[in-house]
Residue, then its C-alpha position, 0 to 999 in steps of 0.5 A: m519914725a516910719d518909711v513911706v512906700l507907694e506902689h503903683l498909685r493911680k488917680k484920675f479926675g474925670d478924663l485927666e490922669a493926675v497920677k500915673d502908676l507911681t511907685l516910690k519909697v521914702e526911707d525912714g527919717r529922710f527929707v524927700c522933695f516932690l518937685g515939679p511944675s503946677g499940675c504935675g501931680k505932686t500935691t495929689t500924691l501928697r493928699m493920697i498919702v495923708g488920706l484926703e484923696k482916695q487913690d483909684r489904684g495902688d497901695i500906700y504903706v506907712g511904717g510897714k502898715l497898709v493905710n489904704d482904708l484908714n481915715p486921715s486921723e488914723r494914719d498918724i501923719a501931720m500935714v502943713f499946708q500952703f495957707y496957715a492953719m491956725y485959729p486967728g483969735a487964739t494965742v500961739r500957746e492955745n493954737l499949739a495946745f489945741p491938737l493935744e487937747q483934742q487927744k485929751l492928754p493931761n494938762e501937764e503933758i500939754r504944757r511940757r510939749v508946748k514949751e518944747t515945741a516953742e523952743v525948737l521953733r524959736i517962738d517961745g517968746l510969742l506964746d502969749k501973742v494972738a495969731t493975728k498979730l504975728t508976722s508971716g514968718e511967725k505964722q508959718r512957724v506956728a503952723i509947723g508947730r501945730a503939726i510937730i507937737r503931735r509927734p506923728q510918724v510922718y510930716l507932709m508939707d505942701e508948698p509951706l513957704s510959697n506965701l513968704d517973700a524971698g528973704l524970709r523963704a531963705v531963712m525958713r529953708v534953713e530952719l526947716k532943714r535944721l528942724q528935720h535934722e533935729l526931729k530925725q523924722t520922715m518928711i515929704y515936701v512939695t514944691h515947684d521951686q527947684l531951689e527949695g528942693m536942691t537945698m533942703a532935700d536928701k532925695i528929690a522926686v522930679m515929677n511931670e504929667g503925673s509921673v516921677l521922671q527921676y528920683d535921686t539925690p540933688e547932686t545926681i539930678y543936677r549932674r546926671p539928669k535922666n532926660l531933657f525935662v529934668a535937665g531943663f527944670v533943675g538948675t539956675p540959670t537953666m541948661n542950654m539945649i542945642d539941637c545938633s547932629l552927629v557927623r563923621s569927618d576923617g574918621d572922627l565923630s563930632l557934634d554939628f550945630a549952626g555950621f560949627k563942629i564940637g569935638l567929642p572925647p574918645n570914650v564918648a565918641k566910641y560909645l555913640a558910634e557903637n550904641l546910637s541909632t539916630s543922628e538927631l541929638t540935643l546937646g545940653i550944657r550948663p551956663q557955668d560949663i561954657g568958657v568965654s574969652e575974647v580970643k579963640t582958645m580951642y580948635d573947636s571954640v565957637e564965635a558968638s556975639v554978646d546980646v545981654r550982660e547981667l551982673v548977679g552978685d559976684r557972677i556975670i551972666v552973658d547971653a551970647r548969640v551963635d548964628g541965631i542960637t542964644l546960649q547963656v554963659e555964667s562966669d565971674r564978674r572979672l570977665s570984661v565983655e560988652v554988649g555987641q562984642k565978639v567973643w569965643l565960647s568953649i564947651d567943657k567936654e567933660r560936663m556936656h550932656i547928650f540926649e536923644t532929641k526924640g524922646g529926650t532920654l539921656i544918652v551920655 
């Protein structure tokens, strides 16, 4: 087992700066996810760690050892790619054994490790099956097996589930988390799918345009996103973002949007009054933190019209329009509203996020 430390990594491709001064530590035995949209630098960072790309600047440490000048084969790191890395004409047993044969291990040791790896991945019944006859899920398990059988210090996974259908991805998420827990080894997982990151990782590094915008636990990233990008990228349905202004009326501060005023808790109002240098703000509120009813329940409830109504399992998602602004609201399916109906929306003041519109930084 080993930790991975990245210090001031930079990488350019021509005029494109793919990774910008990235500093981050993955602690020993942790499951860390690099999460972000395509082109954010997450795969480039992974390739620099394993040694497939050479960083322009910065240092990489694995298990306390500087690996900048080591070849990939010398770094004791295994990598699983998006596309299955195996020999199609060979059996599962032969595919698993090959990395160990390259290391010239004794035959008995190879047989023992193949058996142990197959049992851990629950593919022991497939050992004599040719790779071309495997299902997508079985192929992915074998590809992972080819990595773990080497017993490296660190595992890197580059979107390994992206070629699987939704049902199989859900199964493999559970399997990978179980596997990492059993192995107790450091794993870095790259994905653009926030559901994978939120359900599997101990910590998530949210990336965009070559930078890490937030590195924290899934719960903290969901509840306390540091900026507008993180807030909008993590969570399904996505957080509602409402441009608003801070206004004072009769000595009280409130948020104004579309002619409606949203009251602020005393502690929030006090903080904004003492620390804010701009009145142009963005209110962020998750769909499940907006109450919806057929009658006005609070003094600052907002009148809206139902545009769309979707049933998703035992939940209902409503698109409600407020003077040209569409807000998504999530509730349980007992909510009885129809398209075109007038409703009242109430924002949970303890759950709302206030960002600077310019710069996107979380204020409170």
